Structure formats: structure tokens, C-alpha cells
C-alpha positions as CSV (number, residue, x, y, z in Angstrom):
1,M,26.6,3.5,-9.0
2,N,24.7,2.4,-12.2
3,F,21.1,1.4,-11.6
4,D,20.4,0.7,-15.3
5,F,20.2,-2.6,-17.0
6,T,23.3,-3.9,-18.8
7,E,23.4,-3.7,-22.6
8,D,22.7,-7.4,-22.8
9,Q,19.6,-7.0,-20.6
10,H,18.4,-4.0,-22.7
11,E,18.8,-6.3,-25.7
12,I,16.6,-9.0,-24.1
13,K,14.0,-6.3,-23.4
14,R,14.1,-4.8,-26.9
15,T,13.9,-8.3,-28.6
16,A,11.0,-9.3,-26.4
17,R,9.1,-6.1,-27.0
18,E,9.5,-6.3,-30.8
19,L,8.7,-10.0,-31.0
20,L,5.6,-9.8,-28.8
21,A,4.3,-6.7,-30.6
22,K,4.1,-8.9,-33.7
23,R,3.0,-12.1,-32.0
24,S,0.8,-11.0,-29.2
25,G,-1.1,-7.9,-30.3
26,V,-4.6,-7.2,-29.2
27,E,-6.0,-9.2,-32.1
28,Q,-4.1,-12.3,-31.0
29,I,-5.1,-11.7,-27.3
30,R,-8.8,-11.5,-28.3
31,E,-8.5,-14.6,-30.5
32,A,-6.8,-16.6,-27.8
33,A,-9.4,-15.5,-25.2
34,E,-12.4,-16.2,-27.4
35,S,-11.2,-19.6,-28.6
36,E,-9.9,-20.5,-25.1
37,A,-6.7,-21.8,-26.7
38,Y,-3.1,-20.7,-26.8
39,D,-1.2,-19.9,-29.9
40,E,1.2,-22.9,-29.5
41,S,3.5,-21.4,-32.1
42,L,4.2,-18.4,-29.8
43,F,5.4,-20.7,-27.0
44,T,7.4,-22.6,-29.5
45,E,9.2,-19.4,-30.5
46,L,9.9,-18.5,-26.9
47,R,11.3,-22.0,-26.4
48,E,13.5,-21.7,-29.5
49,L,14.9,-18.4,-28.2
50,G,16.0,-20.2,-25.0
51,W,13.8,-18.0,-22.9
52,T,12.0,-20.8,-21.1
53,G,15.3,-21.7,-19.4
54,I,16.7,-18.2,-19.1
55,A,17.1,-18.4,-15.3
56,I,17.9,-22.1,-15.1
57,D,21.5,-23.3,-14.6
58,E,23.4,-24.3,-17.7
59,Q,24.0,-27.8,-16.4
60,Y,20.3,-28.4,-16.8
61,G,20.0,-27.0,-20.2
62,G,19.2,-23.4,-19.2
63,A,20.9,-20.1,-20.1
64,G,22.3,-19.7,-16.6
65,L,21.2,-16.1,-16.3
66,G,19.5,-14.5,-13.3
67,V,16.1,-13.5,-11.9
68,V,16.7,-10.0,-13.3
69,E,16.7,-11.3,-16.9
70,L,13.6,-13.5,-16.2
71,M,12.0,-10.4,-14.6
72,I,12.6,-8.4,-17.8
73,L,10.9,-11.1,-19.9
74,C,7.9,-11.4,-17.5
75,E,7.4,-7.7,-17.6
76,E,7.2,-7.7,-21.4
77,L,5.0,-10.8,-21.4
78,G,2.6,-8.9,-19.0
79,Y,2.8,-5.8,-21.2
80,S,1.7,-7.9,-24.2
81,L,-0.6,-10.1,-22.2
82,A,0.9,-13.1,-23.9
83,A,-1.3,-16.2,-23.9
84,S,1.2,-18.9,-23.0
85,P,2.3,-21.2,-20.2
86,F,5.6,-19.2,-19.9
87,L,5.0,-17.7,-16.5
88,A,3.7,-20.8,-14.7
89,N,6.6,-22.8,-16.2
90,A,9.1,-20.2,-15.0
91,L,7.7,-20.1,-11.5
92,G,7.7,-23.8,-11.2
93,G,11.3,-23.9,-12.5
94,L,12.4,-21.4,-9.8
95,M,10.9,-23.5,-7.1
96,I,12.6,-26.7,-8.2
97,E,15.9,-25.1,-8.9
98,H,16.2,-23.3,-5.6
99,A,14.4,-25.7,-3.3
100,G,14.6,-29.1,-5.0
101,S,17.1,-31.9,-4.4
102,D,19.9,-32.7,-6.9
103,E,17.8,-35.6,-8.1
104,Q,14.6,-33.5,-8.5
105,R,16.6,-30.9,-10.4
106,A,18.2,-33.4,-12.7
107,K,14.8,-35.1,-13.4
108,W,12.7,-32.0,-14.1
109,L,14.7,-28.9,-14.9
110,P,15.9,-30.0,-18.4
111,G,12.3,-30.3,-19.6
112,I,11.3,-27.0,-17.9
113,A,14.3,-25.3,-19.5
114,S,13.5,-26.5,-22.9
115,G,9.7,-26.0,-22.4
116,E,9.0,-29.5,-23.5
117,A,7.8,-30.6,-20.0
118,T,6.3,-27.6,-18.3
119,A,5.8,-26.9,-14.6
120,T,3.5,-24.8,-12.4
121,V,3.1,-23.8,-8.8
122,A,0.4,-22.7,-6.4
123,F,-0.5,-22.4,-2.8
124,S,-2.5,-25.4,-1.4
125,S,-4.3,-26.5,1.7
126,G,-4.5,-30.2,2.6
127,G,-3.3,-31.2,-0.8
128,T,-5.8,-29.1,-2.8
129,A,-5.0,-25.9,-4.7
130,E,-8.1,-24.1,-6.0
131,V,-6.7,-22.1,-8.8
132,V,-3.5,-23.3,-10.5
133,P,-2.2,-21.7,-13.7
134,D,-1.6,-24.0,-16.7
135,A,-1.9,-27.2,-14.6
136,D,-3.7,-29.1,-17.3
137,G,-0.7,-29.1,-19.5
138,A,2.1,-29.3,-16.9
139,A,4.3,-32.3,-16.4
140,V,5.0,-31.4,-12.8
141,I,3.2,-29.3,-10.2
142,V,4.6,-27.7,-7.1
143,L,2.2,-27.2,-4.2
144,I,3.1,-24.9,-1.4
145,D,1.5,-25.5,2.0
146,G,2.7,-23.2,4.7
147,E,6.5,-23.3,4.8
148,E,6.7,-26.6,2.9
149,A,6.4,-27.5,-0.7
150,T,5.7,-30.8,-2.5
151,L,6.5,-31.8,-6.0
152,I,3.8,-33.9,-7.8
153,A,3.9,-35.5,-11.2
154,R,0.9,-34.5,-13.3
155,E,-0.3,-38.1,-13.6
156,D,-0.4,-38.4,-9.8
157,A,-2.8,-35.4,-9.4
158,K,-6.4,-34.8,-10.1
159,V,-6.6,-31.8,-12.3
160,E,-10.0,-30.2,-13.1
161,P,-10.0,-27.3,-15.6
162,L,-11.7,-24.1,-14.4
163,T,-13.4,-21.3,-16.1
164,T,-12.3,-18.0,-14.6
165,I,-12.7,-14.3,-15.3
166,D,-9.4,-14.4,-17.2
167,P,-9.9,-16.3,-20.5
168,T,-6.3,-15.4,-21.6
169,R,-4.8,-18.0,-19.4
170,R,-5.8,-21.6,-18.5
171,Y,-6.4,-22.5,-14.9
172,A,-7.3,-25.7,-13.0
173,R,-8.2,-27.0,-9.6
174,V,-5.6,-29.5,-8.4
175,S,-5.9,-32.2,-5.7
176,A,-3.2,-34.6,-4.8
177,S,-1.8,-36.7,-1.9
178,G,1.7,-37.8,-1.3
179,G,4.4,-36.4,-3.7
180,E,8.0,-35.5,-3.0
181,P,8.9,-32.8,-0.5
182,L,11.2,-30.1,-1.8
183,P,14.0,-30.3,0.8
184,G,15.8,-26.9,0.1
185,D,15.1,-23.2,0.6
186,V,11.4,-23.1,-0.1
187,A,11.1,-19.5,1.2
188,G,13.9,-18.3,-1.0
189,A,12.5,-20.0,-4.0
190,L,9.1,-18.6,-3.4
191,A,10.5,-15.1,-3.0
192,R,12.1,-15.4,-6.5
193,A,8.8,-16.6,-7.9
194,E,7.0,-13.6,-6.3
195,V,9.5,-11.2,-8.1
196,A,8.8,-12.8,-11.5
197,L,5.1,-12.6,-10.9
198,S,5.3,-9.0,-9.8
199,A,7.1,-8.2,-13.0
200,E,4.2,-9.5,-15.1
201,M,1.9,-7.2,-13.1
202,V,4.2,-4.2,-13.7
203,G,3.9,-4.9,-17.5
204,I,0.1,-5.1,-17.2
205,A,0.0,-1.7,-15.3
206,Q,2.4,-0.1,-17.8
207,R,0.3,-1.2,-20.8
208,T,-3.1,-0.2,-19.4
209,Q,-1.6,3.2,-18.3
210,E,-0.5,3.8,-21.9
211,M,-3.9,2.7,-23.2
212,A,-5.6,5.2,-20.9
213,I,-3.4,8.1,-21.9
214,E,-3.7,7.3,-25.6
215,Y,-7.5,7.3,-25.3
216,A,-7.5,10.5,-23.2
217,K,-5.7,12.2,-26.1
218,E,-8.1,11.0,-28.8
219,R,-11.5,11.1,-27.1
220,K,-13.0,14.6,-27.1
221,Q,-15.8,16.2,-25.2
222,F,-16.9,19.7,-26.2
223,D,-14.2,19.6,-28.9
224,T,-11.6,19.2,-26.2
225,P,-9.5,16.0,-25.5
226,I,-10.7,14.6,-22.2
227,G,-7.1,14.4,-21.0
228,A,-7.2,18.2,-20.7
229,F,-9.8,17.9,-17.9
230,Q,-8.3,17.9,-14.4
231,A,-10.2,14.8,-13.2
232,I,-8.7,12.7,-16.1
233,S,-5.2,14.2,-15.9
234,H,-5.0,13.6,-12.2
235,R,-6.1,10.0,-12.6
236,C,-3.5,9.4,-15.3
237,A,-0.8,11.0,-13.1
238,Q,-1.7,8.6,-10.3
239,M,-1.5,5.7,-12.7
240,L,2.0,6.7,-13.6
241,F,2.9,7.1,-9.9
242,D,1.6,3.6,-9.0
243,T,3.2,1.9,-12.0
244,E,6.7,3.4,-11.4
245,G,6.5,2.6,-7.7
246,A,5.7,-1.0,-8.5
247,R,8.5,-1.1,-11.0
248,S,11.0,0.2,-8.6
249,A,10.0,-2.3,-5.9
250,T,10.1,-5.2,-8.4
251,Y,13.5,-4.3,-9.8
252,F,14.8,-4.1,-6.2
253,G,13.4,-7.6,-5.7
254,G,15.2,-8.8,-8.8
255,W,18.4,-7.3,-7.7
256,A,18.2,-8.8,-4.3
257,A,17.5,-12.3,-5.8
258,D,20.7,-12.1,-7.8
259,A,23.0,-10.0,-5.6
260,D,21.9,-9.9,-1.9
261,E,19.8,-12.7,-0.6
262,S,19.8,-11.2,2.8
263,Q,17.3,-8.6,1.5
264,L,15.3,-11.0,-0.7
265,A,12.4,-11.9,1.6
266,F,11.8,-8.2,2.5
267,A,12.2,-7.1,-1.2
268,S,10.0,-9.7,-2.7
269,S,7.1,-9.0,-0.3
270,I,7.3,-5.3,-1.0
271,A,7.4,-6.1,-4.8
272,K,4.4,-8.4,-4.7
273,A,2.4,-5.9,-2.5
274,A,3.3,-2.9,-4.6
275,A,2.8,-4.6,-8.0
276,S,-0.5,-6.1,-6.9
277,E,-1.9,-2.8,-5.8
278,A,-0.7,-1.1,-9.0
279,A,-2.1,-3.8,-11.2
280,L,-5.5,-3.5,-9.6
281,S,-5.6,0.3,-9.3
282,V,-4.2,1.1,-12.8
283,T,-6.3,-1.4,-14.7
284,A,-9.4,-0.2,-12.9
285,S,-8.5,3.5,-13.5
286,S,-7.8,2.8,-17.2
287,I,-11.3,1.4,-17.6
288,Q,-12.7,4.5,-15.9
289,V,-10.7,6.8,-18.3
290,H,-12.2,4.8,-21.2
291,G,-15.7,5.5,-19.8
292,G,-18.7,3.4,-20.8
293,I,-16.8,1.7,-23.6
294,G,-14.3,0.4,-21.1
295,F,-16.8,-2.0,-19.7
296,T,-17.8,-3.5,-23.0
297,W,-16.6,-6.7,-24.7
298,E,-15.2,-4.7,-27.6
299,A,-12.7,-2.8,-25.4
300,D,-9.3,-4.3,-25.1
301,V,-8.5,-2.9,-21.7
302,H,-10.7,-5.3,-19.8
303,W,-8.5,-8.3,-20.8
304,F,-5.7,-6.7,-18.7
305,F,-8.0,-6.0,-15.8
306,K,-9.1,-9.6,-15.7
307,R,-5.5,-11.0,-15.9
308,A,-4.6,-8.6,-13.0
309,Q,-7.3,-10.1,-10.8
310,L,-5.8,-13.6,-11.0
311,D,-2.2,-12.5,-10.7
312,V,-2.9,-10.5,-7.5
313,A,-4.4,-13.6,-5.9
314,M,-1.5,-15.9,-7.1
315,L,1.2,-16.7,-4.5
316,G,-0.5,-14.7,-1.7
317,G,-2.4,-11.5,-1.8
318,T,-1.5,-8.0,-0.7
319,G,-2.5,-8.5,2.9
320,K,-0.3,-11.6,3.3
321,Q,2.7,-9.7,1.8
322,R,2.2,-6.6,4.0
323,A,2.0,-8.8,7.1
324,R,5.3,-10.5,6.1
325,V,7.0,-7.1,5.7
326,T,5.7,-6.1,9.1
327,Q,7.1,-9.3,10.7
328,L,10.5,-9.0,9.0
329,T,10.7,-5.3,10.0
330,A,9.8,-6.1,13.6
331,A,12.4,-9.0,13.7
332,S,15.1,-6.7,12.3
333,L,14.3,-4.0,14.9
334,A,14.3,-6.5,17.7
335,T,17.7,-7.8,16.5
336,A,19.1,-4.3,16.3
337,G,17.8,-3.4,19.7
338,G,19.3,-6.5,21.2
339,A,22.6,-5.7,19.7
């Protein structure tokens, strides 16, 4: 059995890595964060490549590929910490495509696929979502409350921009009443969104791990690279362990989304829990490896740390995901015992 990506999938990954290395380097990240504005030309280029619709059906103007291909892009966008509304738009598109009605898909997916009318999604309570990524520029917002989801046009919602610890992405508080319920498989759509979000966190963990290792090779104490000291080498080894574990869980989630929906709920929760823990632990450890400079504004690693904090909270934190894994496992054991 071949667990590797196909050649086409490897090409998507290579193209994304090369493009984002040129268009979303640390200088561009810092510029976007300090100016509190996206590089609109970057998102335009992503749109022109057809990536905004990579997982949307061809009948709605998308590329008709799967969650695995979207996951590959999200990992690279996390690796580069790209400042764009791509992720929020992709998550909103997954919710509408997999849980929306035919009319809702026909109305919204063409704009989401082209990137001309973006979407976003967030958990809400009583019609209010406290932190919604890229809601200020979205044409449509999906609010999830419990097991139900509601589609709301931007003009029908109150959107208040927020300042968060992550200046590389725009966030807002959204309040709305009414809207259109999504009548389809909300849980399945949400699971796919969790996998895509997990992939971004894997990219963040990978990049900060590499930054720590590079610094550990260059920084010297007593004429010796600090990476030679056991405390540092052990920390870097743990970062690798956490990142690879999160990647494996996330890739399993992507495979389940496209190939075996019976395992999707379980796989997506494991992916979100593992990726969240890795994003938090690896970014924090990378800062520790950098020492005092890691806490300063001049260091690049803290941008990734801040993005990780918001990603972890998005679509349910680690505790929620672990609880769901426990519930699914208990239900599976009960079914097996009854049989």
C-alpha cells in the first residue's frame, strides 16, 4: 500500500512552497502584521491559480479535487504564515458544499471558488460568535451552534473588527439573528473544516521547528553551538516528535474525508487535538530555544506563536476534541459489545 501523495499532489505542494517562499517571506509577514493589512495581490495570485476552489465541485466553478489537496495547500500556507483570507474562505466553502442545500450551493459556491465573494465560519452561541476570522470582508458567514449551522449574508450581520494577539490575520465579532439553516450533514462538513485547519497548524509547527534547529546550529555559547547541549537537543527532538505525530493524524483525517467517511468524525477530532497540541508546544519550545531574543518584537518566531493561539481556539479546542474521541470510542465499543 502506498501512503505517499500522488505526483499531482506533490506538484501542488512544490508549487505552493516555491510561490509562498517568494510572496510570503518573513519580511512580508512582518509588513502585513505591522500595517494590519493583507497583500491583496497574494490572494489574487492564489485565486488565479484556482486554489480558492480546489476542493469545490466543478459544477460550481471549483477544481473538483478533495480535502487532501486542500490540506496540502493549508499546510503550506501555515508554513509560510500567509496573510490572506484563504483559510476562512476554504472552511466556509466546505461547510456550504457539504451541509448546504442545492440552492445555497448554487448561490454561494461560485463566488467562494473564484475568491470573489469569500466566506468564513465560526462557533456561536445565541447568534453571537466572539472571534471570527476574516468576517469583515466575507460575503457570507456560517455560524455553528451545537449541531446546527446557519448561513448569514454579510449585510444581515453586525460585524465588529477585533484586535487580537495575531496581527497577521483579521478577526471580528459577529452578531446576527435569523439566517438560513444548513440542512445537510453539518457534522461531516465541520469535520472536513477541522482537517483543513489542522493542516495549517502542522505547517506552523514544521516552520517553527526548523527555525529553532537553524538557530540552535548558529547560536554559540562557550564557542559551542547550543544545539550540542543536551537540553536543547532534547527539546528539538520533542518538537520533531510532536510535529510528525500531528502530521500523521492530519493526513489520516484528510484521507478519511476523501476515502472513508465512516472514520471521518474520529479522524478529524484526533487531527485537531494533535495539531493543536503540536502548534502550541512547538511554537513555545521554539521561542525557548531562541532564548531572550525569542520574546522580542524583532524575532520572527513569535508571529507563528500568535497565529497558533488563535488557530487552536478555532472550531473547538483540544478538550472538546478529546471528549468527542472518547464519546466515539465508547459508542464503538458499546456497539461491538452488543454485537
